[in-house]
N, C-alpha and C positions, 0 to 999 in steps of 0.2 A: 833237853828235848827240843828238837827243831820241828816247828809246825808251819806248814804251808797252807795259806788260805787262798783258794783259787777263784772264788766267787765273792762278790761284795757282801760284807757282813756289817750289821749295824755296829756303831761305835761302842754301844753298851756291852756287846759280846767281846769286842777286841780289848776293851779295858780290863775285862776279867782275865783274859789270857796274859796280857802284858804285865799284869800285877804279880804274876807268878815268877819269882826270881829265876827258876830253873828252866823257864820256857824262852826259846828264841823264836819269835813270830815274824814270818815274812808274808806280805800280801802281794800276790802276783795275779792280778785279775786278767781274764780274757786270754789265757794261754791257749795256743793251738795244741791239738793232741800231741804232735811231735815235740813241741816245746815243753809240755808237761812231762812227757816221757824222758826228756833229757835232764830235767832237774829233780825229778821225784826221788832219785837215788839218794839224795842228801837228807831226806826228811823222815822223821819218825811218826808224824801225824799229819793228816790231810783233812781240811775242813772245806766242804763244798755246799752249794745250794743246788739248783736244777741245771745250771749252765754247764758244769763240768761233767764229762762222761768218763768214768773210771773203768776202762776196758781191761781185758786180760793182758794186752800188750803193755799197758801202763803199769799194771800190777807186777808183771814179770820183771820190769825194770826197777821196781821199788824194793831195793835190797834191804833197807832198814825200816820200812814202814810197819807200824804196829797197829794203827787205828785210823779209820776213816769216820768222820762225823758229818752227817748231812743235816744242815739247818732247814728242816722241812719234813713233810710227810712222804712216805714211800722211799724205796731204794732202787727204783727201776733204772737209774742212771749209774748204778754200780754193778759190776759183774760179781755177784755174791759167791758163785761157785769158785771163781778164780781167787777171790779174797780168802775164802775158807781154805782152799788148797795152799795158799801162801801163808796161812796163819795170821791173817789180818782181821782184826775185829771191825765190823761195820755197824754203825748205829745211826739212829735218826732222832728227830724231836717231834713225835707224833701229835702232841697236844698243843704245840705252839701256835698253829694257825687254824685250829678247829673252828673257832668263832668266825673268823674272816671268811673261810670257805663256805661255811653253813649260811652265813648272811648273803654271800654272793649268790648261792644257789637259790635262796628265797627271792632275791632280786631278779634273777633270771625267770623264775616261775611267775612272778608278778608282771614282768615285762611281756612274757608270752600271753598271759591272761588278758592284759589290757592294751596290747599293741603299742606300748610306750615308745620304743625306738622309731617305729614307723610313723606314729603321729607326730613325734618331734621333728623327724626329717621332713614331713609334709608341711608343717607350719614354718620351718626354716626356709622352705621353698615358696612361701607366700600363700599357702592354701589354708582353708578352714573347713575341714571335712569331718564332721562328728559321726555321720552315719557309717562311713567306710571303716572306721576304727572301733566300732562297737565291740566290747570285750565280753568276757565271762567272769563270774565270781569264783573265788576259791572256797567260800563257805559251803559246806555240805558235800564237797567233792572228795574223791578218794585219791590220796597220794601214795604211789608205790615206791618204796625205798629199797633199792637193791644194794645190799651191803649195809649192815647196821652196826658199824663201829662207832668211833667217837663222832665223826662228822655226820654220818647217817642218822644217828640217834639225836644229835643236836638239831638237824633239819626237821626231824619228826616233832621235836618239842616246839620249834617255831611254827610249824604247820598246824599243830593242834591249837595254837593260839588264834589262828585264823578260822577255826571251826572245821578243819579238814579231818577226815577219817584216814588213818595211816595204816597201810598194809606193808609188811616187811618181809623180805626174803633174805636169808643169810644162813648158810649151812651150819654155822657155828653159833647161831642164836638159840638160846634155850627158851622154853615156854615161860619159865619163871621171869626171865629178864623182859620178855615181850609184855607180860602182864604188868610188871613194875613200870614199864615205859608207856603203858596204855596204848599199845599197838597190836594189830592182829597179824600173827605169823601165818604166812600162806606159802604154798608152792609157787615156783616161778611162773608156771602157766596161769595160775589163778591171778597172780599179781598183774601179769601182762594183759589179761583179758578184762579185768575189772577196773583198773586204775584210769583215772582221768588225767593224771600227771604221773610221770615215771622219772625218777632221779637216780643216777648212778653214783655209788660211793664204795667202789671196790678198787683194790690195787691192781696194777697191770702185771700180769703173769701169763704163763702159757695156758693156765686154766681159764683166765678171764678174757683173753684176746678174742675179739669178735663175739663176746658173750651175747650181744644183741645183733642179730643179722636178719636175713630174709624171713626165716621161720618165725622169729620172735615178733617182727613187725606185722606179720600176718595174723598174729593172735590179738593185736591191739585194737582198741576202738578207733574208728575213723576220727573221733573227736579227741583222741589222746594227744598229749604234748610231752615231749621227751627232753630231759635236761641232762647234760654231762659236764660236771665240774670236777671230775675225778682224774682220769687219765685218758689221753687219746689212744684209740685202738680197742677200748673195751666195747665200743660201738663200731660196727663196720661202716665206714663212710660210704662205700659203694652201695651197700644195702640201704643206708639212710637216704642217699640221693634218689634211689629207686622208689623208696617209700614216699618221699615228698612228691616226686613226679607223678606217681600213681594215686596220690591222695589217700594213702593208707593211714596217715596220721595228720593231725591238724597243724602241727608245727614242732619246732625243736629249738633249743638254746644250747649252744656249745661254748665252753671256755677252753677246751683242750682238743687237740687234733692229732691225727696219726703222724703228720709231719708238721713240725713247728720251726720257724714261723709258717703259718698257713699260706700256701702259694696263692698269689693274687688271681690266678686263673682257675682256682678250685671251683667246681660246679656248685658247692654249697653256697657260694656268695651270690648266686643268681636267684635264690628263693627269698621272697619277701617274708615268708613265715619261718625263716631260719635266722635266729638272732645269734650273733657271734661276738665274743670278746677275746682279747689276746692273752689268755692264761693269767687272768687277774684274780683268781680265787683267793690266793694268799697275799695279794698285793695291798696290804694296808700298813699304815705306819706302826700300828700296835703289833701286828703279826711279825713284821720285820724285826722288831725289838725282841719279841717273845722267843722266836726261834734262835736268834743270836745268843741270847742269855742262856 
């Protein structure tokens, strides 16, 4: 079986594959779409992370492909309809980076609450301004979690340790699970209007695209802070810019964007109360090894 790995994978994962006598493993990182299309015909298996986009064109050229494995959460960089039509199994590693992404989410929430990046930049510029960066506490505040899967439920557990009350919205969440996790299951409108912090943990799909837009920002408190460490596009960036300009929310923290890398002329970069990181949610040494294995 010939296996192509088109995105960098931790050695611990490569060692497992290379130990199988019947596997022939090739690592070809950074292939352009046309380059991948040209070579994919020779392979039975393809392993990717987030860099490779497996489009219908590439699948059409994959005459021998049987399986695609994504080392990470979500499958939005694979055309699943085209894979199904071709008879190619597509799978991911949904639990490998749960802790990393949940911890990054909590870091973003704390950074928003205490103005940590802004205070750091101010001090590096030679200033000492305690009043300007006065923050707010998490204890006693309401955290709204949209999407209560592995990552969302882990964020809820972390937030409860800070003394936060957790509201959860997920069409697939049962009352029994909500009770077990110690969260309050509510409708989307109630979550948006009651939460002090709102964090997104849904996959990117036609149903979740622009899930948070003008209407939803209009329901939020002016003191609300919004976090997205899930997927770019589940929050409308145009609506978010408008909400920040009009003071409809107190701030936001984004790790993912509609276009990545985020263009340097993005209007999101002009707001002091918009904290951004370059898709670092799963970027820990531990998560890299976990998803590879």
